C-alpha positions as a printed NumPy array, in Angstrom:
array([[-29.75 ,  29.483,  21.206],
       [-32.909,  28.889,  19.141],
       [-34.573,  25.682,  18.019],
       [-33.826,  24.516,  14.507],
       [-36.728,  24.325,  12.085],
       [-36.653,  21.688,   9.373],
       [-36.496,  22.85 ,   5.781],
       [-35.614,  20.943,   2.656],
       [-32.673,  23.174,   1.744],
       [-30.649,  21.525,   4.531],
       [-32.687,  18.374,   5.09 ],
       [-30.051,  16.661,   7.241],
       [-30.851,  19.115,  10.043],
       [-33.58 ,  18.28 ,  12.545],
       [-34.596,  15.031,  14.183],
       [-33.884,  12.291,  11.66 ],
       [-34.793,   8.81 ,  12.878],
       [-32.472,   5.942,  12.034],
       [-35.321,   3.574,  11.351],
       [-35.566,   0.017,  12.564],
       [-36.857,  -2.31 ,   9.865],
       [-39.943,  -4.388,  10.763],
       [-39.471,  -8.064,   9.929],
       [-42.063, -10.819,   9.866],
       [-41.662, -14.078,  11.794],
       [-40.035, -15.652,   8.721],
       [-37.526, -12.723,   8.686],
       [-38.896, -11.244,   5.46 ],
       [-39.226,  -7.442,   5.315],
       [-42.703,  -6.094,   6.084],
       [-42.694,  -3.118,   3.726],
       [-46.26 ,  -2.102,   4.565],
       [-45.411,  -1.968,   8.27 ],
       [-42.266,   0.   ,   7.445],
       [-44.208,   2.545,   5.396],
       [-46.686,   2.982,   8.232],
       [-43.812,   3.38 ,  10.68 ],
       [-42.247,   6.159,   8.579],
       [-45.565,   7.975,   8.305],
       [-46.188,   7.686,  12.038],
       [-42.752,   9.054,  12.917],
       [-43.308,  12.173,  10.834],
       [-46.851,  12.611,  12.144],
       [-45.43 ,  12.519,  15.679],
       [-42.995,  15.367,  15.165],
       [-39.908,  13.778,  13.637],
       [-38.432,  15.565,  10.626],
       [-37.29 ,  12.608,   8.569],
       [-35.85 ,   9.121,   8.449],
       [-32.548,   7.364,   7.835],
       [-33.205,   3.959,   6.245],
       [-30.487,   1.349,   5.726],
       [-28.374,   2.395,   8.659],
       [-26.987,  -0.031,  11.203],
       [-30.313,   0.057,  13.034],
       [-31.99 ,  -0.908,   9.76 ],
       [-29.801,  -4.043,   9.529],
       [-28.585,  -3.032,   6.076],
       [-25.727,  -5.535,   6.186],
       [-28.242,  -8.405,   6.121],
       [-30.36 ,  -7.115,   3.229],
       [-30.231,  -8.221,  -0.387],
       [-29.664,  -5.517,  -3.   ],
       [-33.327,  -5.743,  -3.977],
       [-34.469,  -5.338,  -0.373],
       [-32.118,  -2.462,   0.284],
       [-33.297,  -0.547,  -2.786],
       [-36.963,  -1.202,  -2.003],
       [-36.522,   0.078,   1.564],
       [-35.323,   3.419,   0.186],
       [-38.217,   3.692,  -2.272],
       [-40.676,   2.772,   0.487],
       [-39.255,   5.444,   2.797],
       [-39.359,   8.152,   0.124],
       [-42.958,   7.357,  -0.796],
       [-44.114,   7.152,   2.818],
       [-42.334,  10.346,   3.885],
       [-44.188,  12.34 ,   1.248],
       [-41.088,  14.438,   0.54 ],
       [-37.901,  12.705,  -0.52 ],
       [-35.82 ,  15.42 ,   1.106],
       [-36.888,  13.934,   4.443],
       [-35.021,  10.696,   3.64 ],
       [-31.28 ,  10.189,   4.269],
       [-30.378,   6.626,   3.222],
       [-27.323,   4.962,   4.634],
       [-25.008,   4.079,   1.743],
       [-22.212,   2.281,   3.57 ],
       [-20.485,  -0.551,   1.716],
       [-17.115,  -2.288,   1.737],
       [-16.153,  -0.78 ,  -1.607],
       [-16.249,   2.903,  -2.551],
       [-17.741,   2.115,  -5.942],
       [-20.56 ,   0.153,  -4.306],
       [-21.208,   2.971,  -1.83 ],
       [-21.345,   5.431,  -4.723],
       [-23.858,   3.217,  -6.519],
       [-26.081,   3.234,  -3.425],
       [-25.771,   7.022,  -3.307],
       [-26.788,   7.174,  -6.973],
       [-29.736,   4.894,  -6.205],
       [-30.756,   7.238,  -3.366],
       [-30.605,  10.207,  -5.732],
       [-32.704,   8.4  ,  -8.325],
       [-35.275,   7.551,  -5.643],
       [-35.545,  11.235,  -4.709],
       [-33.731,  11.255,  -1.354],
       [-32.328,  14.515,  -0.033],
       [-28.981,  13.4  ,   1.406],
       [-27.014,  10.279,   2.307],
       [-25.203,   8.978,   5.382],
       [-21.76 ,   7.478,   4.772],
       [-19.366,   5.55 ,   6.996],
       [-15.653,   5.654,   6.203],
       [-14.133,   2.555,   4.584],
       [-14.676,  -0.237,   7.093],
       [-13.189,  -3.339,   5.504],
       [ -9.839,  -2.41 ,   7.052],
       [ -8.201,   0.416,   9.034],
       [ -8.139,   2.971,   6.228],
       [ -5.618,   5.795,   6.401],
       [ -6.403,   9.446,   5.744],
       [ -5.7  ,   9.292,   2.005],
       [ -8.076,   6.341,   1.584],
       [-10.788,   8.034,   3.661],
       [-10.594,  11.235,   1.629],
       [-10.678,   9.316,  -1.656],
       [-13.687,   7.31 ,  -0.419],
       [-15.734,  10.401,   0.425],
       [-14.701,  12.093,  -2.821],
       [-15.885,   9.089,  -4.822],
       [-19.308,   8.914,  -3.14 ],
       [-19.801,  12.693,  -3.294],
       [-19.705,  12.396,  -7.091],
       [-23.227,  10.944,  -6.916],
       [-24.398,  14.517,  -6.334],
       [-26.275,  14.272,  -3.037],
       [-25.092,  16.014,   0.143],
       [-23.042,  13.555,   2.193],
       [-23.269,  13.299,   5.975],
       [-20.218,  11.546,   7.417],
       [-20.831,   8.944,  10.101],
       [-18.072,   8.741,  12.692],
       [-18.281,   5.458,  14.587],
       [-14.712,   4.358,  15.339],
       [-16.015,   1.911,  17.929],
       [-17.342,  -0.329,  15.148],
       [-15.376,   0.744,  12.066],
       [-11.946,   1.193,  13.722],
       [-11.522,   4.292,  11.546],
       [-11.71 ,   7.569,  13.462],
       [-12.915,  10.68 ,  11.671],
       [-11.042,  13.055,  13.962],
       [-11.976,  16.744,  14.06 ],
       [ -8.929,  17.524,  11.924],
       [ -9.866,  14.917,   9.318],
       [-13.485,  16.081,   9.293],
       [-12.246,  19.612,   8.645],
       [-10.255,  18.349,   5.66 ],
       [-13.218,  16.385,   4.282],
       [-15.391,  19.484,   4.614],
       [-12.704,  21.642,   3.07 ],
       [-12.553,  19.193,   0.163],
       [-16.265,  19.91 ,  -0.371],
       [-17.245,  16.266,   0.147],
       [-19.291,  16.375,   3.387],
       [-21.877,  18.792,   4.764],
       [-22.288,  17.362,   8.256],
       [-21.126,  14.65 ,  10.641],
       [-23.057,  12.188,  12.746],
       [-20.821,  12.068,  15.841],
       [-21.073,   8.733,  17.664],
       [-17.895,   8.663,  19.744],
       [-19.701,   9.847,  22.877],
       [-16.872,  12.325,  23.481],
       [-18.757,  15.609,  23.718],
       [-15.479,  17.546,  23.86 ],
       [-15.066,  16.93 ,  20.145],
       [-17.968,  19.249,  19.385],
       [-15.911,  22.289,  20.317],
       [-12.853,  21.212,  18.35 ],
       [-14.982,  20.484,  15.28 ],
       [-16.532,  23.954,  15.573],
       [-13.076,  25.528,  15.793],
       [-11.586,  23.633,  12.855],
       [-14.671,  23.502,  10.583],
       [-17.146,  26.154,  11.74 ],
       [-19.477,  25.594,   8.781],
       [-19.666,  21.809,   9.211],
       [-23.008,  20.8  ,  10.736],
       [-22.721,  18.706,  13.878],
       [-25.426,  16.057,  14.292],
       [-25.995,  14.14 ,  17.515],
       [-25.133,  10.532,  16.75 ],
       [-25.838,   8.769,  20.049],
       [-29.076,   9.191,  21.967],
       [-27.451,   9.368,  25.39 ],
       [-25.436,  12.52 ,  24.627],
       [-28.281,  14.48 ,  23.026],
       [-28.463,  17.237,  25.606],
       [-24.713,  17.676,  25.919],
       [-24.208,  18.009,  22.151],
       [-27.256,  20.261,  21.772],
       [-25.704,  22.648,  24.287],
       [-22.429,  22.4  ,  22.358],
       [-24.062,  23.546,  19.116],
       [-25.469,  20.505,  17.316],
       [-28.121,  21.289,  14.69 ],
       [-29.642,  17.824,  14.29 ],
       [-30.081,  14.376,  15.8  ],
       [-29.803,  11.082,  13.934],
       [-31.796,   9.23 ,  16.516],
       [-32.622,   5.694,  17.601],
       [-35.202,   5.75 ,  20.364],
       [-37.8  ,   7.875,  18.584],
       [-38.587,   4.565,  16.859],
       [-40.399,   3.679,  20.092],
       [-41.163,   7.091,  21.631],
       [-41.326,   9.616,  18.771],
       [-43.499,  12.314,  20.301],
       [-41.614,  12.556,  23.589],
       [-38.243,  12.424,  21.843],
       [-39.339,  15.23 ,  19.516],
       [-40.345,  17.331,  22.525],
       [-36.993,  16.622,  24.155],
       [-35.094,  17.458,  20.977],
       [-36.781,  20.805,  20.425],
       [-36.401,  21.804,  24.077],
       [-32.713,  20.876,  24.013],
       [-32.056,  22.742,  20.785],
       [-33.901,  25.812,  22.081],
       [-31.833,  25.841,  25.264],
       [-34.997,  25.268,  27.292],
       [-33.266,  23.353,  30.057],
       [-36.258,  23.631,  32.375],
       [-38.127,  21.345,  29.991],
       [-35.223,  19.36 ,  28.581],
       [-33.365,  18.285,  31.723],
       [-36.255,  16.493,  33.498],
       [-37.265,  14.78 ,  30.235],
       [-33.689,  13.757,  29.547],
       [-33.231,  12.339,  33.036],
       [-36.484,  10.41 ,  32.737],
       [-35.569,   8.952,  29.326],
       [-31.855,   8.39 ,  29.884],
       [-32.146,   4.811,  31.247],
       [-33.673,   4.006,  27.857],
       [-31.56 ,   6.26 ,  25.637],
       [-28.298,   4.687,  26.771],
       [-29.293,   1.375,  25.172],
       [-28.765,   3.115,  21.801],
       [-25.019,   3.073,  22.518],
       [-24.731,  -0.587,  23.452],
       [-23.849,  -3.571,  21.27 ],
       [-27.435,  -4.85 ,  21.424],
       [-28.963,  -1.549,  20.264],
       [-30.904,  -3.062,  17.347],
       [-32.569,  -5.752,  19.463],
       [-33.114,  -3.265,  22.303],
       [-34.918,  -0.674,  20.206],
       [-36.994,  -3.331,  18.442],
       [-37.994,  -4.828,  21.797],
       [-39.008,  -1.375,  23.051],
       [-41.071,  -0.879,  19.897],
       [-42.851,  -4.185,  20.435],
       [-43.575,  -3.327,  24.074],
       [-45.224,  -0.009,  23.167],
       [-47.192,  -1.507,  20.271],
       [-45.029,  -0.334,  17.351],
       [-43.975,  -3.323,  15.279],
       [-40.259,  -3.98 ,  15.633],
       [-40.222,  -7.718,  15.164],
       [-37.279, -10.098,  15.149],
       [-33.72 ,  -9.467,  13.955],
       [-31.784, -11.259,  11.256],
       [-28.751, -13.408,  12.088],
       [-26.036, -13.116,  13.138],
       [-27.915, -11.028,  15.687],
       [-29.937, -13.081,  18.159],
       [-32.893, -12.168,  20.387],
       [-32.205, -10.61 ,  23.76 ],
       [-32.237, -12.851,  26.81 ],
       [-31.429, -12.694,  30.496],
       [-30.328,  -9.478,  32.221],
       [-30.082,  -7.468,  28.994],
       [-33.663,  -8.232,  27.972],
       [-34.836,  -7.538,  31.517],
       [-32.985,  -4.215,  31.568],
       [-34.464,  -3.021,  28.282],
       [-37.933,  -4.154,  29.301],
       [-37.691,  -2.41 ,  32.683],
       [-36.476,   0.869,  31.142],
       [-39.186,   0.767,  28.473],
       [-41.971,   0.03 ,  30.928],
       [-40.739,   2.838,  33.173],
       [-40.848,   5.254,  30.227],
       [-44.425,   4.175,  29.485],
       [-45.381,   4.573,  33.154],
       [-43.866,   8.079,  33.101],
       [-46.27 ,   8.973,  30.286],
       [-43.823,   8.986,  27.383],
       [-45.039,   8.041,  23.927]])
């Protein structure tokens, strides 16, 4: 197994950071801080960014804010191929419009959830991906049945890939066994790690990318971990993974947005507050995130 090297012909491969969105105290978007954050991630070894994902609080943004976030990311990244905007929306037509906006801004690919306004059946899911694929950018499917209640099973992913409407999947179920079934049913579909706390397991199983959360706070160490995992360098990867895992598992919890932003604030990277209906962390959850972050800093991660 060899490490993947980023290139703009398949820009969804590599370590793509699902970016948190810095907000000011009045909850307005700090675009300058966001641009600096994107630049810093790439300078620290990350391959690209995924704006307007769940971690970017896209559901709380106005249309103007959401569009400006994409333009800011493309400009700051220096190469639009390094940007994979999330284009999820309740309606397929709206999701397609966001994909068209991403294409106009110069992005290289888009990340798309299945329909999530209701429990869509297979026919609706396939029609949804077909509609958004018409925008012309490569589509990465995002499988998160925990939140959407729609499961992109390996068999359904194979059909979506066979339809020509997706190039990859961000797998967030946490079930690493799916990697092997996906490879059997759709061998040319790129598997991307979708949850930080199964990075090593999915890398061993053949993943070719990581849509990541915790590089927002620790980009350089996470990049080292990613490349070691993808290269099969377990001597390097396993100790790093064990050291970071108390932190990485917060990416899979309900409070992941607040957790990653708190970690960013602790290490001096502006995360800032969250928009309602999310609320700041308190009590044992805040203490747990703080303890894991401070341990990572003490262990020399950055």
